[in-house]
N, CA, C and O atoms as a DFTB+ gen file, in Angstrom:
468 C
 N C O
     1  1     -18.986     -22.541       2.856
     2  2     -18.406     -21.398       3.541
     3  2     -18.361     -20.217       2.578
     4  3     -17.905     -20.354       1.443
     5  1     -18.825     -19.081       3.020
     6  2     -18.822     -17.901       2.153
     7  2     -17.415     -17.331       2.038
     8  3     -16.549     -17.604       2.870
     9  1     -17.208     -16.556       1.025
    10  2     -15.917     -15.905       0.783
    11  2     -15.584     -14.975       1.947
    12  3     -16.417     -14.158       2.341
    13  1     -14.390     -15.087       2.492
    14  2     -14.006     -14.292       3.658
    15  2     -13.050     -13.155       3.324
    16  3     -12.740     -12.343       4.196
    17  1     -12.575     -13.076       2.079
    18  2     -11.673     -12.003       1.688
    19  2     -12.282     -11.252       0.516
    20  3     -13.112     -11.786      -0.219
    21  1     -11.862     -10.014       0.354
    22  2     -12.379      -9.224      -0.747
    23  2     -11.467      -8.066      -1.071
    24  3     -10.482      -7.810      -0.379
    25  1     -11.811      -7.378      -2.126
    26  2     -11.058      -6.211      -2.561
    27  2     -12.017      -5.238      -3.225
    28  3     -13.077      -5.619      -3.722
    29  1     -11.621      -3.980      -3.221
    30  2     -12.467      -2.934      -3.791
    31  2     -11.578      -1.892      -4.454
    32  3     -10.521      -1.539      -3.930
    33  1     -12.011      -1.407      -5.601
    34  2     -11.314      -0.332      -6.316
    35  2     -12.250       0.858      -6.394
    36  3     -13.426       0.712      -6.727
    37  1     -11.719       2.053      -6.083
    38  2     -12.521       3.276      -6.149
    39  2     -11.687       4.393      -6.772
    40  3     -10.524       4.582      -6.413
    41  1     -12.282       5.124      -7.699
    42  2     -11.604       6.262      -8.319
    43  2     -11.488       7.410      -7.318
    44  3     -12.399       7.657      -6.527
    45  1     -10.363       8.098      -7.368
    46  2     -10.159       9.275      -6.530
    47  2     -10.736      10.505      -7.218
    48  3     -10.833      10.548      -8.445
    49  1     -11.117      11.499      -6.433
    50  2     -11.667      12.750      -6.948
    51  2     -10.626      13.855      -6.816
    52  3      -9.980      13.983      -5.776
    53  1     -10.465      14.645      -7.859
    54  2      -9.536      15.777      -7.839
    55  2     -10.201      16.953      -7.120
    56  3     -10.561      17.951      -7.744
    57  1     -10.355      16.824      -5.832
    58  2     -11.046      17.814      -4.995
    59  2     -10.279      19.134      -4.947
    60  3      -9.063      19.139      -4.754
    61  1     -10.970      20.231      -5.117
    62  2     -10.323      21.552      -5.059
    63  2     -10.668      22.309      -3.783
    64  3     -10.240      23.450      -3.608
    65  1     -11.440      21.688      -2.888
    66  2     -11.908      22.404      -1.697
    67  2     -11.209      22.013      -0.404
    68  3     -11.236      22.779       0.560
    69  1     -10.585      20.845      -0.358
    70  2      -9.988      20.366       0.885
    71  2     -11.024      19.834       1.860
    72  3     -10.734      19.677       3.047
    73  1     -12.224      19.556       1.377
    74  2     -13.304      19.058       2.235
    75  2     -12.985      17.654       2.734
    76  3     -12.326      16.875       2.045
    77  1     -13.452      17.342       3.921
    78  2     -13.286      15.997       4.470
    79  2     -13.917      14.991       3.506
    80  3     -15.079      15.126       3.122
    81  1     -13.142      13.994       3.127
    82  2     -13.634      12.987       2.188
    83  2     -13.731      13.481       0.764
    84  3     -14.329      12.815      -0.081
    85  1     -13.155      14.638       0.479
    86  2     -13.249      15.207      -0.864
    87  2     -12.531      14.392      -1.920
    88  3     -12.918      14.421      -3.088
    89  1     -11.498      13.671      -1.536
    90  2     -10.750      12.834      -2.470
    91  2     -11.386      11.449      -2.568
    92  3     -11.437      10.852      -3.643
    93  1     -11.868      10.949      -1.431
    94  2     -12.547       9.658      -1.395
    95  2     -13.433       9.599      -0.161
    96  3     -12.996       9.929       0.942
    97  1     -14.665       9.182      -0.348
    98  2     -15.590       8.920       0.755
    99  2     -16.347       7.657       0.367
   100  3     -17.216       7.676      -0.504
   101  1     -15.999       6.560       1.033
   102  2     -16.504       5.261       0.634
   103  2     -17.114       4.539       1.825
   104  3     -16.416       4.198       2.781
   105  1     -18.418       4.309       1.761
   106  2     -19.107       3.530       2.774
   107  2     -18.715       2.059       2.618
   108  3     -18.605       1.555       1.501
   109  1     -18.508       1.383       3.738
   110  2     -18.177      -0.039       3.729
   111  2     -19.125      -0.762       2.764
   112  3     -20.336      -0.759       2.981
   113  1     -18.590      -1.386       1.695
   114  2     -19.447      -1.971       0.665
   115  2     -20.039      -3.332       1.028
   116  3     -20.944      -3.808       0.342
   117  1     -19.547      -3.964       2.088
   118  2     -19.996      -5.307       2.447
   119  2     -21.145      -5.315       3.449
   120  3     -21.894      -6.288       3.530
   121  1     -21.286      -4.228       4.216
   122  2     -22.342      -4.174       5.213
   123  2     -22.085      -5.033       6.437
   124  3     -22.992      -5.263       7.237
   125  1     -20.845      -5.514       6.591
   126  2     -20.411      -6.261       7.774
   127  2     -19.052      -5.715       8.191
   128  3     -18.375      -5.062       7.397
   129  1     -18.653      -5.976       9.421
   130  2     -17.347      -5.518       9.871
   131  2     -16.240      -6.178       9.056
   132  3     -16.273      -7.378       8.783
   133  1     -15.257      -5.360       8.674
   134  2     -14.116      -5.825       7.883
   135  2     -12.816      -5.464       8.591
   136  3     -12.782      -4.561       9.426
   137  1     -11.762      -6.170       8.253
   138  2     -10.417      -5.790       8.662
   139  2      -9.654      -5.474       7.382
   140  3      -9.466      -6.343       6.530
   141  1      -9.219      -4.236       7.253
   142  2      -8.441      -3.823       6.082
   143  2      -7.032      -4.373       6.245
   144  3      -6.383      -4.147       7.267
   145  1      -6.562      -5.096       5.234
   146  2      -5.216      -5.662       5.285
   147  2      -4.234      -4.902       4.406
   148  3      -3.031      -4.912       4.669
   149  1      -4.730      -4.249       3.375
   150  2      -3.889      -3.434       2.493
   151  2      -4.705      -2.252       1.991
   152  3      -5.874      -2.394       1.633
   153  1      -4.075      -1.086       1.971
   154  2      -4.698       0.109       1.426
   155  2      -3.677       0.770       0.514
   156  3      -2.566       1.081       0.943
   157  1      -4.048       0.982      -0.735
   158  2      -3.117       1.513      -1.736
   159  2      -3.751       2.701      -2.443
   160  3      -4.907       2.639      -2.863
   161  1      -2.988       3.785      -2.573
   162  2      -3.361       4.890      -3.460
   163  2      -2.420       4.822      -4.650
   164  3      -1.203       4.924      -4.496
   165  1      -2.979       4.651      -5.826
   166  2      -2.205       4.641      -7.069
   167  2      -2.459       5.969      -7.763
   168  3      -3.485       6.149      -8.419
   169  1      -1.521       6.895      -7.616
   170  2      -1.637       8.227      -8.219
   171  2      -1.008       8.162      -9.605
   172  3       0.213       8.064      -9.729
   173  1      -1.837       8.217     -10.650
   174  2      -1.324       8.114     -12.013
   175  2      -0.999       9.484     -12.613
   176  3      -0.173       9.590     -13.519
   177  1      -1.651      10.525     -12.106
   178  2      -1.336      11.909     -12.489
   179  2      -1.293      12.734     -11.220
   180  3      -2.279      12.806     -10.487
   181  1      -0.146      13.363     -10.954
   182  2       0.009      14.135      -9.716
   183  2      -0.888      15.366      -9.715
   184  3      -1.362      15.807     -10.762
   185  1      -1.109      15.906      -8.537
   186  2      -1.926      17.117      -8.430
   187  2      -1.135      18.323      -8.928
   188  3       0.095      18.329      -8.885
   189  1      -1.841      19.332      -9.394
   190  2      -1.198      20.537      -9.906
   191  2      -0.584      21.373      -8.784
   192  3       0.448      22.016      -8.976
   193  1      -1.216      21.362      -7.625
   194  2      -0.723      22.162      -6.510
   195  2      -0.114      21.301      -5.427
   196  3      -0.329      20.090      -5.381
   197  1       0.652      21.941      -4.554
   198  2       1.270      21.237      -3.434
   199  2       0.184      20.805      -2.451
   200  3      -0.568      21.635      -1.939
   201  1       0.111      19.503      -2.195
   202  2      -0.899      18.989      -1.278
   203  2      -0.478      17.615      -0.781
   204  3       0.295      16.904      -1.424
   205  1      -1.006      17.269       0.370
   206  2      -0.847      15.926       0.908
   207  2      -2.238      15.344       1.146
   208  3      -3.233      16.068       1.188
   209  1      -2.283      14.029       1.300
   210  2      -3.548      13.349       1.555
   211  2      -3.418      12.466       2.790
   212  3      -2.441      11.736       2.951
   213  1      -4.420      12.548       3.653
   214  2      -4.598      11.620       4.761
   215  2      -5.757      10.712       4.401
   216  3      -6.719      11.149       3.769
   217  1      -5.672       9.444       4.800
   218  2      -6.775       8.509       4.564
   219  2      -6.967       7.637       5.795
   220  3      -6.001       7.212       6.429
   221  1      -8.234       7.376       6.123
   222  2      -8.527       6.526       7.264
   223  2     -10.007       6.258       7.386
   224  3     -10.804       6.670       6.543
   225  1     -10.363       5.557       8.453
   226  2     -11.748       5.170       8.709
   227  2     -12.393       6.171       9.651
   228  3     -11.786       6.586      10.639
   229  1     -13.628       6.559       9.343
   230  2     -14.393       7.470      10.201
   231  2     -15.842       6.999      10.248
   232  3     -16.379       6.513       9.252
   233  1     -16.463       7.146      11.405
   234  2     -17.821       6.627      11.588
   235  2     -18.867       7.310      10.724
   236  3     -19.774       6.638      10.232
   237  1     -18.778       8.610      10.520
   238  2     -19.794       9.306       9.740
   239  2     -19.298       9.827       8.407
   240  3     -20.070      10.400       7.639
   241  1     -18.023       9.637       8.122
   242  2     -17.458      10.154       6.883
   243  2     -17.317      11.655       6.868
   244  3     -17.166      12.264       5.809
   245  1     -17.366      12.263       8.066
   246  2     -17.324      13.723       8.132
   247  2     -16.160      14.274       8.950
   248  3     -16.084      15.478       9.196
   249  1     -15.251      13.391       9.373
   250  2     -14.065      13.808      10.120
   251  2     -12.847      13.183       9.451
   252  3     -12.835      11.982       9.180
   253  1     -11.829      13.984       9.184
   254  2     -10.616      13.477       8.557
   255  2      -9.951      12.444       9.456
   256  3     -10.008      12.544      10.682
   257  1      -9.323      11.455       8.840
   258  2      -8.648      10.391       9.572
   259  2      -7.360      10.031       8.849
   260  3      -7.280      10.126       7.624
   261  1      -6.346       9.616       9.613
   262  2      -5.085       9.206       9.005
   263  2      -4.658       7.817       9.475
   264  3      -3.464       7.523       9.543
   265  1      -5.635       6.961       9.800
   266  2      -5.316       5.622      10.292
   267  2      -4.775       4.697       9.199
   268  3      -4.214       3.647       9.512
   269  1      -4.931       5.065       7.926
   270  2      -4.414       4.263       6.822
   271  2      -3.193       4.892       6.162
   272  3      -2.195       4.207       5.939
   273  1      -3.254       6.157       5.854
   274  2      -2.120       6.892       5.287
   275  2      -2.088       8.284       5.897
   276  3      -3.133       8.885       6.144
   277  1      -0.892       8.791       6.138
   278  2      -0.745      10.084       6.793
   279  2       0.182      10.990       5.997
   280  3       1.386      10.747       5.919
   281  1      -0.385      12.033       5.408
   282  2       0.402      13.078       4.758
   283  2       1.200      12.641       3.541
   284  3       2.356      13.038       3.393
   285  1       0.610      11.832       2.666
   286  2       1.339      11.438       1.459
   287  2       1.330      12.588       0.450
   288  3       0.290      13.191       0.187
   289  1       2.496      12.879      -0.103
   290  2       2.679      13.993      -1.027
   291  2       2.218      13.579      -2.417
   292  3       2.859      12.746      -3.059
   293  1       1.117      14.149      -2.888
   294  2       0.566      13.786      -4.199
   295  2       0.919      14.810      -5.279
   296  3       0.384      14.770      -6.387
   297  1       1.829      15.730      -4.938
   298  2       2.261      16.734      -5.906
   299  2       3.657      16.460      -6.439
   300  3       4.023      16.996      -7.484
   301  1       4.434      15.656      -5.766
   302  2       5.827      15.433      -6.164
   303  2       5.937      14.666      -7.477
   304  3       6.698      15.056      -8.362
   305  1       5.186      13.583      -7.607
   306  2       5.246      12.752      -8.808
   307  2       4.120      11.737      -8.757
   308  3       3.556      11.469      -7.696
   309  1       3.800      11.177      -9.909
   310  2       2.886      10.041      -9.920
   311  2       3.583       8.924      -9.151
   312  3       4.766       8.662      -9.364
   313  1       2.845       8.266      -8.257
   314  2       3.464       7.253      -7.399
   315  2       2.393       6.352      -6.807
   316  3       1.197       6.624      -6.904
   317  1       2.854       5.281      -6.199
   318  2       1.979       4.372      -5.478
   319  2       2.327       4.476      -4.002
   320  3       3.492       4.372      -3.618
   321  1       1.310       4.682      -3.182
   322  2       1.475       4.765      -1.735
   323  2       0.693       3.611      -1.126
   324  3      -0.469       3.391      -1.470
   325  1       1.329       2.876      -0.222
   326  2       0.619       1.738       0.347
   327  2       0.861       1.625       1.841
   328  3       1.838       2.137       2.388
   329  1      -0.066       0.936       2.470
   330  2       0.022       0.672       3.884
   331  2      -0.509      -0.731       4.111
   332  3      -1.691      -1.003       3.900
   333  1       0.377      -1.619       4.544
   334  2      -0.090      -2.941       4.955
   335  2      -0.725      -2.712       6.316
   336  3      -0.042      -2.681       7.340
   337  1      -2.012      -2.557       6.313
   338  2      -2.738      -2.122       7.504
   339  2      -3.352      -3.298       8.244
   340  3      -3.384      -4.421       7.740
   341  1      -3.823      -3.032       9.409
   342  2      -4.687      -3.933      10.168
   343  2      -5.658      -3.007      10.883
   344  3      -5.581      -2.803      12.094
   345  1      -6.569      -2.455      10.099
   346  2      -7.495      -1.445      10.601
   347  2      -8.913      -1.972      10.466
   348  3      -9.296      -2.466       9.406
   349  1      -9.684      -1.871      11.520
   350  2     -11.080      -2.312      11.481
   351  2     -11.908      -1.297      10.697
   352  3     -11.743      -0.086      10.847
   353  1     -12.801      -1.821       9.856
   354  2     -13.722      -1.006       9.063
   355  2     -15.131      -1.484       9.388
   356  3     -15.649      -2.380       8.722
   357  1     -15.759      -0.893      10.409
   358  2     -17.101      -1.326      10.805
   359  2     -18.109      -1.226       9.655
   360  3     -17.937      -0.464       8.703
   361  1     -19.155      -2.021       9.787
   362  2     -20.157      -2.192       8.736
   363  2     -20.765      -0.894       8.235
   364  3     -21.057      -0.777       7.044
   365  1     -20.964       0.083       9.107
   366  2     -21.657       1.307       8.711
   367  2     -20.747       2.529       8.717
   368  3     -21.210       3.659       8.871
   369  1     -19.434       2.290       8.545
   370  2     -18.491       3.413       8.559
   371  2     -17.841       3.611       7.194
   372  3     -18.030       2.813       6.276
   373  1     -17.081       4.680       7.084
   374  2     -16.518       5.138       5.814
   375  2     -14.996       5.120       5.827
   376  3     -14.367       5.237       6.879
   377  1     -14.419       4.972       4.645
   378  2     -13.029       5.369       4.434
   379  2     -13.099       6.757       3.832
   380  3     -13.816       6.990       2.858
   381  1     -12.347       7.680       4.419
   382  2     -12.274       9.032       3.882
   383  2     -10.824       9.349       3.530
   384  3      -9.902       8.981       4.257
   385  1     -10.638      10.029       2.416
   386  2      -9.328      10.553       2.035
   387  2      -9.509      12.049       1.837
   388  3     -10.352      12.499       1.061
   389  1      -8.692      12.808       2.563
   390  2      -8.848      14.252       2.611
   391  2      -7.532      14.921       2.228
   392  3      -6.470      14.547       2.727
   393  1      -7.605      15.902       1.350
   394  2      -6.414      16.635       0.921
   395  2      -6.197      17.863       1.788
   396  3      -7.148      18.459       2.294
   397  1      -4.940      18.230       1.952
   398  2      -4.588      19.409       2.745
   399  2      -4.852      20.707       1.983
   400  3      -4.960      21.776       2.584
   401  1      -4.953      20.607       0.666
   402  2      -5.200      21.759      -0.215
   403  2      -5.773      21.201      -1.519
   404  3      -6.014      19.999      -1.631
   405  1      -5.985      22.061      -2.484
   406  2      -6.527      21.619      -3.767
   407  2      -5.639      20.548      -4.398
   408  3      -4.414      20.673      -4.423
   409  1      -6.274      19.500      -4.903
   410  2      -5.555      18.474      -5.660
   411  2      -6.067      18.451      -7.106
   412  3      -6.222      17.391      -7.713
   413  1      -6.321      19.641      -7.632
   414  2      -6.764      19.768      -9.021
   415  2      -5.785      19.027      -9.927
   416  3      -4.570      19.122      -9.753
   417  1      -6.318      18.299     -10.880
   418  2      -5.501      17.551     -11.821
   419  2      -5.161      16.141     -11.369
   420  3      -4.672      15.341     -12.166
   421  1      -5.409      15.825     -10.112
   422  2      -5.094      14.501      -9.578
   423  2      -5.933      13.421     -10.262
   424  3      -7.141      13.573     -10.444
   425  1      -5.270      12.337     -10.632
   426  2      -5.952      11.173     -11.188
   427  2      -5.382       9.947     -10.494
   428  3      -4.168       9.824     -10.334
   429  1      -6.251       9.049     -10.088
   430  2      -5.777       7.812      -9.472
   431  2      -6.909       6.994      -8.907
   432  3      -8.084       7.332      -9.053
   433  1      -6.533       5.910      -8.258
   434  2      -7.488       4.982      -7.673
   435  2      -7.027       4.548      -6.295
   436  3      -5.836       4.572      -5.983
   437  1      -7.973       4.157      -5.489
   438  2      -7.684       3.504      -4.218
   439  2      -8.007       2.026      -4.387
   440  3      -9.010       1.661      -5.000
   441  1      -7.146       1.188      -3.836
   442  2      -7.360      -0.256      -3.822
   443  2      -7.362      -0.702      -2.368
   444  3      -6.437      -0.402      -1.614
   445  1      -8.407      -1.419      -1.985
   446  2      -8.575      -1.826      -0.596
   447  2      -8.759      -3.335      -0.556
   448  3      -9.666      -3.876      -1.189
   449  1      -7.888      -4.017       0.199
   450  2      -8.037      -5.458       0.429
   451  2      -8.494      -5.649       1.858
   452  3      -8.042      -4.945       2.760
   453  1      -9.403      -6.613       2.071
   454  2      -9.942      -6.799       3.406
   455  2     -10.346      -8.242       3.671
   456  3     -10.482      -9.061       2.762
   457  1     -10.533      -8.515       4.962
   458  2     -11.037      -9.798       5.445
   459  2     -12.362      -9.528       6.127
   460  3     -12.477      -8.579       6.903
   461  1     -13.358     -10.342       5.851
   462  2     -14.647     -10.229       6.547
   463  2     -14.490     -10.824       7.934
   464  3     -13.895     -11.889       8.101
   465  1     -15.030     -10.124       8.933
   466  2     -14.987     -10.656      10.296
   467  2     -16.048     -11.703      10.476
   468  3     -16.175     -12.273      11.560
């Protein structure tokens, strides 16, 4: 029986444009449908400016989504934000994390735990 669970770590980008997926744009790495069970943003250095981040799944990686996290404040302090999720991540879709404004200076990682369907 093949491994049915997995995890992925991805560095966040200190996006200054507010572009969709500017903080994170990650194509499903397994190439099969997944169920996300945990999604964590570990912000080790807060952003210089006031901003929030939404994160979620989108089919083309070009539309902001908040199905995983909605409006987390990444300017207040370094912190860990998590969502014990149950969100489907289709084989050819993306996780996108989009900032409401510049997140210059932001440092951190996303951690994603999932089950293969």
